[in-house]
C-alpha positions, -999 to 999 in steps of 0.1 A, spaced: -711 -175 644 -727 -210 649 -692 -227 646 -676 -203 670 -700 -211 696 -702 -248 691 -661 -247 694 -661 -228 729 -691 -253 741 -666 -284 731 -636 -267 744 -655 -263 779 -670 -298 777 -634 -312 772 -622 -297 802 -649 -307 822 -642 -340 809 -608 -340 818 -613 -326 854 -641 -352 864 -635 -383 844 -596 -385 846 -589 -370 879 -593 -382 916 -607 -358 943 -570 -346 955 -560 -338 919 -593 -317 915 -584 -297 946 -554 -285 934 -569 -274 902 -567 -235 895 -585 -209 876 -554 -199 856 -548 -234 849 -584 -239 833 -578 -204 813 -548 -217 799 -561 -247 790 -591 -233 772 -569 -210 755 -550 -237 738 -581 -263 730 -604 -234 716 -579 -226 686 -570 -260 680 -608 -269 678 -610 -237 653 -581 -249 631 -594 -283 632 -628 -272 622 -616 -247 591 -598 -278 579 -628 -297 573 -645 -267 560 -620 -264 532 -630 -299 517 -665 -289 523 -662 -253 502 -646 -275 476 -673 -299 472 -699 -272 470 -681 -255 443 -678 -286 423 -716 -290 428 -725 -256 417 -706 -260 383 -723 -294 380 -756 -275 385 -750 -246 364 -737 -271 338 -774 -288 338 -791 -257 338 -776 -252 304 
């Protein structure tokens, strides 16, 4: 749940960053809501995929640590 919320916030932040820091005022006037929605629909899934890839490695490490803890308990 928290990861999805974080991904939504980051996706929106990236769109805002692109609009205000990389565009001139005449270019900002040409932006549409549809373009922002499409950008969000592209950025949001990419963030989720990236997060999942990093989470796979974390799950492996957690399982490894759990096995070591179980060995130490025995």
